[in-house]
C-alpha positions as CSV (number, residue, x, y, z in Angstrom):
1,M,180.0,60.9,205.5
2,P,179.1,59.2,209.1
3,V,179.8,61.3,212.1
4,T,181.1,59.9,215.5
5,P,181.2,62.8,218.3
6,S,184.1,63.4,220.2
7,I,184.8,61.5,223.7
8,T,184.0,64.8,225.3
9,V,180.9,65.7,223.1
10,R,179.9,62.0,224.0
11,R,180.0,62.4,227.6
12,V,178.1,65.8,227.6
13,L,175.3,64.4,225.3
14,R,174.9,61.2,227.2
15,A,174.4,63.3,230.4
16,V,171.7,65.3,228.2
17,L,170.2,62.1,227.2
18,A,169.9,60.6,230.6
19,L,168.3,64.1,231.6
20,C,165.7,63.8,228.6
21,V,165.0,60.1,229.4
22,A,164.7,60.9,233.1
23,I,162.3,63.8,232.3
24,V,160.1,61.6,230.1
25,M,159.9,59.0,232.9
26,V,159.0,61.5,235.4
27,A,156.5,63.2,232.9
28,T,154.6,59.6,232.4
29,A,154.2,59.0,236.0
30,L,153.0,62.7,236.7
31,Q,150.5,62.6,234.0
32,A,149.1,59.0,235.1
33,T,148.9,60.8,238.6
34,A,147.4,64.0,237.3
35,T,144.7,62.0,235.4
36,A,143.9,59.9,238.6
37,T,143.8,63.1,241.0
38,A,142.9,66.1,238.7
39,G,143.6,68.9,241.4
40,P,142.7,72.3,241.1
41,R,145.7,73.5,239.3
42,A,145.5,70.8,236.7
43,T,144.4,71.8,233.0
44,A,141.3,70.2,231.6
45,P,142.5,67.9,228.4
46,P,141.4,69.1,225.3
47,A,138.2,67.0,225.1
48,D,137.0,68.9,228.0
49,D,138.2,72.1,227.0
50,P,135.9,74.2,224.6
51,F,138.9,76.0,223.4
52,Y,139.9,73.5,221.2
53,K,136.3,72.7,219.8
54,P,136.1,74.9,216.6
55,P,132.9,77.0,215.5
56,T,130.8,75.1,213.0
57,P,130.9,76.1,210.2
58,L,134.4,77.4,210.3
59,P,134.7,81.6,210.0
60,D,135.7,82.5,206.5
61,G,139.5,83.2,206.1
62,K,142.6,81.7,204.4
63,P,144.8,79.1,205.8
64,G,147.1,80.6,208.6
65,D,144.1,82.9,210.0
66,V,143.8,82.8,213.9
67,I,140.1,81.5,214.8
68,R,140.9,82.1,218.3
69,S,143.7,82.7,220.9
70,R,144.4,82.7,224.8
71,P,147.2,83.2,227.0
72,S,149.0,80.3,228.1
73,V,152.0,78.9,230.1
74,F,155.3,77.4,228.8
75,T,156.7,75.6,231.7
76,L,159.8,73.0,232.1
77,D,158.2,72.5,235.7
78,P,155.6,69.6,235.9
79,I,154.7,69.9,239.7
80,G,154.5,73.6,240.4
81,K,153.8,74.7,236.6
82,T,156.1,77.6,236.9
83,P,156.3,79.7,233.8
84,Y,159.6,79.7,231.9
85,P,161.1,82.9,232.5
86,G,161.0,85.6,230.0
87,V,158.7,84.0,227.5
88,K,154.9,85.0,226.2
89,S,152.9,82.1,225.4
90,W,149.6,81.6,223.7
91,Q,147.3,78.8,222.8
92,V,146.0,79.1,219.4
93,L,143.2,77.8,217.0
94,Y,144.0,78.4,213.4
95,R,142.9,77.5,209.9
96,S,144.7,75.0,208.0
97,E,143.8,72.5,205.3
98,T,143.7,68.5,204.9
99,V,145.8,66.6,202.8
100,Q,143.0,66.5,200.1
101,G,142.6,70.6,200.4
102,E,139.6,71.0,202.8
103,P,139.6,73.7,205.3
104,V,140.0,72.2,208.9
105,A,141.0,74.0,212.4
106,V,144.3,73.0,214.2
107,S,145.5,74.0,217.7
108,G,148.8,75.1,218.6
109,T,151.2,77.0,220.5
110,V,153.1,80.4,219.8
111,L,156.2,81.3,222.2
112,V,157.8,84.7,222.1
113,P,160.7,85.9,224.4
114,E,160.1,88.9,226.1
115,K,163.5,90.5,225.8
116,A,163.7,92.6,222.4
117,W,165.4,91.0,219.8
118,T,168.7,92.6,219.1
119,G,170.3,90.3,216.1
120,G,169.2,92.7,213.1
121,G,166.1,92.8,211.1
122,E,162.9,91.3,212.6
123,R,162.9,88.5,215.1
124,P,163.3,85.1,213.5
125,L,160.3,82.5,214.2
126,V,160.8,78.4,214.2
127,S,157.8,76.4,213.0
128,Y,158.6,73.5,215.2
129,A,157.3,70.1,214.4
130,V,157.2,67.6,217.1
131,G,158.1,63.7,217.2
132,T,155.2,61.3,218.0
133,R,153.0,61.7,220.7
134,G,150.2,59.3,220.2
135,L,146.8,59.5,218.9
136,G,144.9,60.7,221.7
137,D,144.1,64.4,222.3
138,A,145.5,64.4,225.7
139,C,149.0,64.3,224.2
140,A,148.4,67.7,222.0
141,P,151.7,69.6,222.5
142,S,149.9,72.8,223.1
143,R,148.7,70.8,226.4
144,T,152.0,69.2,227.3
145,L,154.2,72.3,226.7
146,A,151.8,73.9,229.4
147,Q,152.1,71.0,231.9
148,G,155.9,70.4,231.9
149,L,155.3,67.2,230.4
150,D,156.8,67.5,226.9
151,Y,159.9,65.6,225.9
152,E,160.9,68.2,223.5
153,E,160.4,71.2,225.9
154,L,164.4,71.6,226.2
155,F,165.0,71.9,222.6
156,I,162.2,74.4,222.5
157,A,163.7,76.2,225.4
158,D,167.2,76.0,223.5
159,A,165.6,78.1,220.5
160,L,163.9,80.5,223.0
161,R,167.1,81.3,224.7
162,R,168.5,82.5,221.5
163,G,165.9,84.9,220.9
164,W,163.7,83.2,218.4
165,A,160.0,82.8,218.7
166,V,158.8,79.4,218.2
167,A,155.3,78.2,217.1
168,V,154.5,74.5,217.6
169,T,151.5,73.0,215.7
170,D,149.5,70.2,217.2
171,M,148.9,68.9,213.8
172,E,145.6,68.0,212.4
173,G,143.2,65.9,214.9
174,L,145.5,66.0,218.2
175,G,143.7,68.4,220.4
176,T,140.9,69.2,218.2
177,P,138.0,66.7,217.5
178,G,138.7,64.1,214.9
179,Q,141.1,61.4,214.5
180,H,145.0,62.6,214.2
181,T,146.2,62.0,210.8
182,Y,149.5,60.7,212.0
183,E,152.3,60.4,209.4
184,V,150.2,61.7,206.5
185,G,153.0,64.3,205.2
186,G,150.8,66.3,203.1
187,S,148.3,67.3,206.3
188,Q,151.3,67.5,208.5
189,G,153.2,69.6,206.2
190,K,150.3,72.0,205.8
191,A,149.9,72.3,209.4
192,V,153.8,73.3,210.0
193,L,153.4,76.2,207.7
194,N,150.0,77.6,208.5
195,M,151.2,77.3,212.1
196,A,153.9,79.8,211.1
197,R,151.4,81.9,209.3
198,A,149.4,82.0,212.3
199,A,152.2,83.0,214.7
200,Q,152.8,86.0,212.5
201,R,149.3,86.9,212.2
202,L,148.7,86.6,216.0
203,L,148.6,90.5,217.0
204,D,149.6,89.7,220.6
205,A,152.8,88.0,219.6
206,G,154.3,91.1,217.8
207,L,155.8,89.2,215.2
208,G,154.5,90.8,211.9
209,G,154.4,89.2,208.6
210,G,158.0,89.8,207.3
211,G,160.4,87.9,209.6
212,P,162.7,85.1,208.5
213,V,161.2,81.5,209.2
214,A,162.9,78.1,209.7
215,L,161.6,74.8,210.1
216,W,162.9,72.3,212.4
217,G,161.3,68.5,213.1
218,Y,162.5,65.0,214.1
219,S,161.0,61.8,213.5
220,Q,157.5,62.3,212.9
221,G,158.5,66.0,213.0
222,G,160.8,65.2,210.3
223,T,158.1,64.1,207.8
224,S,156.5,67.3,208.9
225,A,159.1,69.6,208.2
226,G,160.4,67.9,205.0
227,W,156.8,67.8,203.4
228,A,156.6,72.0,204.7
229,A,159.9,72.2,203.0
230,Q,158.7,70.8,199.6
231,L,155.3,72.4,199.8
232,A,156.7,76.1,201.0
233,R,157.3,77.4,197.7
234,S,154.0,76.4,196.1
235,Y,151.7,76.6,199.3
236,A,153.3,79.5,201.4
237,P,155.3,81.7,199.3
238,E,154.9,84.8,201.2
239,L,157.0,83.0,204.1
240,R,160.6,84.2,204.5
241,L,161.9,80.5,204.9
242,K,165.7,80.4,205.5
243,G,166.3,77.0,206.3
244,V,165.1,73.5,207.3
245,F,166.0,70.7,209.8
246,A,164.6,67.5,209.3
247,G,166.0,64.3,211.3
248,G,165.4,60.9,211.5
249,V,162.8,61.2,208.8
250,P,160.1,58.5,207.6
251,A,160.5,59.6,204.2
252,D,159.1,56.2,202.4
253,L,156.4,54.8,204.7
254,R,156.1,51.8,202.8
255,A,159.6,51.0,203.6
256,V,159.4,52.2,207.3
257,A,156.4,49.6,207.6
258,A,158.1,46.9,206.2
259,S,161.1,47.6,208.5
260,L,158.6,47.8,211.4
261,D,156.6,44.6,211.1
262,G,157.5,42.1,213.6
263,S,159.7,44.7,215.4
264,P,159.4,46.1,218.8
265,F,157.7,49.1,217.5
266,V,154.9,47.6,215.2
267,A,152.6,49.7,217.3
268,L,154.0,52.8,215.3
269,M,152.8,51.3,212.1
270,F,149.5,50.3,213.6
271,M,149.2,54.1,214.4
272,A,150.0,55.3,210.9
273,A,147.4,52.9,209.4
274,V,144.7,55.0,211.6
275,G,146.2,58.3,210.2
276,Y,146.0,57.1,207.0
277,D,142.5,55.7,207.3
278,T,141.5,59.1,208.9
279,A,142.7,61.0,205.9
280,Y,141.5,58.9,203.3
281,P,138.1,57.2,204.2
282,E,137.9,55.0,201.1
283,L,141.0,53.0,202.2
284,D,138.4,51.5,204.8
285,L,140.9,50.0,207.5
286,D,138.2,48.0,209.4
287,K,137.5,45.7,206.6
288,Y,141.0,44.5,206.6
289,L,141.1,43.7,210.5
290,N,140.4,40.7,212.5
291,D,139.0,40.7,216.0
292,R,142.3,41.2,217.4
293,G,142.9,44.0,215.0
294,R,139.7,45.8,215.9
295,E,140.4,45.5,219.6
296,L,143.7,47.2,218.9
297,L,142.2,49.9,216.8
298,A,139.5,50.8,219.7
299,K,142.5,51.0,222.3
300,A,144.8,52.9,219.7
301,Q,142.4,55.6,218.9
302,D,143.0,57.6,222.1
303,M,146.5,56.5,223.0
304,C,149.1,58.6,224.2
305,L,152.7,56.9,224.2
306,A,153.5,58.7,227.6
307,S,150.9,57.0,229.6
308,F,150.5,53.8,231.4
309,D,148.0,52.6,228.5
310,G,150.8,53.6,225.5
311,A,153.4,51.6,227.4
312,S,151.0,48.7,227.9
313,T,150.0,49.0,224.0
314,L,153.6,49.3,222.8
315,I,154.8,46.3,225.1
316,T,151.7,44.1,224.0
317,T,152.2,44.6,220.4
318,A,155.9,44.2,220.4
319,F,157.2,41.9,217.7
320,R,153.9,41.3,216.2
321,K,153.2,41.0,212.4
322,I,150.5,42.7,210.3
323,S,149.1,39.2,209.5
324,D,148.4,38.8,213.5
325,Y,145.8,41.9,213.4
326,T,144.4,41.6,209.8
327,T,142.5,39.1,207.4
328,T,144.2,40.7,204.5
329,N,147.7,42.9,204.5
330,P,146.3,46.4,203.4
331,L,149.5,47.2,202.2
332,D,149.6,44.8,199.5
333,T,146.7,46.7,198.0
334,P,147.1,49.3,195.2
335,Q,144.8,51.6,197.0
336,W,147.0,51.7,200.1
337,Q,150.1,51.6,198.0
338,R,148.8,54.9,196.1
339,R,148.2,56.6,199.2
340,L,151.3,56.1,200.7
341,D,153.3,56.7,197.7
342,E,151.6,60.1,197.4
343,N,153.0,60.7,200.8
344,K,156.3,59.8,200.0
345,L,159.0,62.6,200.3
346,G,161.6,63.4,197.6
347,A,159.5,64.1,194.5
348,T,160.2,67.9,195.0
349,A,163.2,69.6,196.0
350,P,163.2,72.3,198.9
351,D,164.4,75.7,197.6
352,V,166.0,76.5,200.8
353,P,169.0,74.7,202.8
354,V,168.2,71.6,204.5
355,L,170.0,70.0,207.3
356,Q,169.1,66.1,207.1
357,T,170.3,63.8,209.7
358,Q,170.0,60.2,210.5
359,A,171.3,57.6,213.1
360,V,172.9,54.5,211.2
361,F,171.5,52.0,213.8
362,D,167.9,53.7,213.8
363,E,166.0,51.0,214.9
364,I,162.6,52.8,214.2
365,I,163.2,54.8,211.1
366,P,165.5,52.7,208.4
367,F,168.9,54.5,207.5
368,K,168.5,53.3,203.6
369,Q,165.1,55.2,203.0
370,A,166.4,58.3,204.9
371,H,169.6,58.0,202.7
372,T,167.3,57.5,199.5
373,L,165.7,60.9,200.5
374,H,168.9,62.7,200.7
375,K,170.0,61.4,197.2
376,A,166.6,62.2,195.6
377,W,166.7,65.7,196.9
378,C,170.2,66.2,195.7
379,A,169.4,65.1,192.4
380,K,166.9,67.5,192.2
381,G,169.1,70.3,192.9
382,A,168.6,70.8,196.5
383,N,171.0,72.3,198.9
384,V,171.2,69.6,201.6
385,T,173.6,69.0,204.2
386,W,173.7,65.5,205.2
387,R,174.7,64.0,208.4
388,S,174.7,60.5,209.4
389,Y,175.6,59.5,213.3
390,T,177.4,55.8,213.8
391,V,177.2,55.7,217.4
392,A,173.4,56.4,217.6
393,E,170.1,55.0,217.3
394,H,166.5,56.8,217.3
395,V,166.6,58.6,220.4
396,T,170.6,59.2,220.5
397,G,170.1,60.5,217.1
398,M,167.7,63.2,218.1
399,I,170.4,64.4,220.7
400,W,173.2,64.2,218.4
401,S,171.3,66.2,215.8
402,E,170.1,69.2,218.4
403,P,173.5,71.5,218.5
404,E,174.2,70.9,214.9
405,A,170.6,71.8,213.9
406,M,170.7,74.7,216.1
407,R,174.1,76.1,214.8
408,F,172.6,75.4,210.8
409,L,169.4,77.4,211.7
410,A,171.3,80.3,213.3
411,D,173.6,80.6,210.4
412,R,171.0,80.6,208.1
413,F,169.2,83.4,210.3
414,A,172.5,85.3,210.1
415,G,172.6,85.3,206.3
416,K,175.6,82.8,205.9
417,S,175.5,80.7,203.0
418,A,175.2,77.1,203.3
419,D,177.7,74.9,200.9
420,G,175.5,71.5,201.3
421,D,177.3,68.4,200.4
422,C,175.5,67.0,197.8
């Protein structure tokens, strides 16, 4: 049933939301300044950093193997880059797979508290799937987390304060060469599971291979976590998966596209079209575009939302329709519909407890399609705890979800049962 936070909780969460919004605004300004005046402490963007360029051909190995790693910094300080205390950080390049099963190198970050784990057993690991960043390599989480410019860094810090290790994938094509396969669920789910494998196989991290694992994701990350949950049993059965948080989930991209068409956020739909065109070259997005669409495509390929160009693109595309950029709507074709349906969540039930959350008034991710996913998982026997938030839209839905998701995963790591409410 819908949940309305108490007055006290709402006041606290409003303060947290204001802080998060302020961080995003400051990060945007600082990111633009750093790009223009790259000083001696600035980190080179991935396109100029050899670390992100994988060897050709890829070395022999299996999904989750670490190709290379280097020490990094996790910071909440975008000015001085002061390391977050008591945490060791590494950037990694690891093997994953495309949605079609081809090997691909993906980058990411592994974060481990320095303090010994005293909670019993081995240290828990959260494979954290981030929300939308954009399509440009400069907004890869492995870079933004090292720059103090990541809008989910406070959530990650909360997990670290609990003593959990955290692994954050950049996902396919975000940081590494090639286009990001934005919202292609099969690719994102594999990247999340292989990120967990990479963290456990990174010898410097000292995690070993048998510790408990949980998945976390909201918005685009909700797609990633949901797909990882569905794939885990067959794709990564050796992972000791204990629980999953998936919030604000774009489960059915055809339904999401129908809702976004003509909305203030139509740019997100166009980003997904680019992602699918990358994952499935036969879709041939270019042949559907008019001149305005080709111009937008050229701009979008390197776009980060937390940048001047990203904000400009969101503003200039707001309330536009698909027909403004195309000669024929690709979403009306069997080829595009088939690929979108292949990446629709709900066909398989996760076999570990799931917390799924959704804001009732989410202006980006339609409530109905998220609730349909909840019912589909329940019908297949999944253990799902469903929470909907009445006084929330997309961003506040993320804020409302955070404390409940942390408690949910803490209980799973502690071995407590989850009753669910299917």
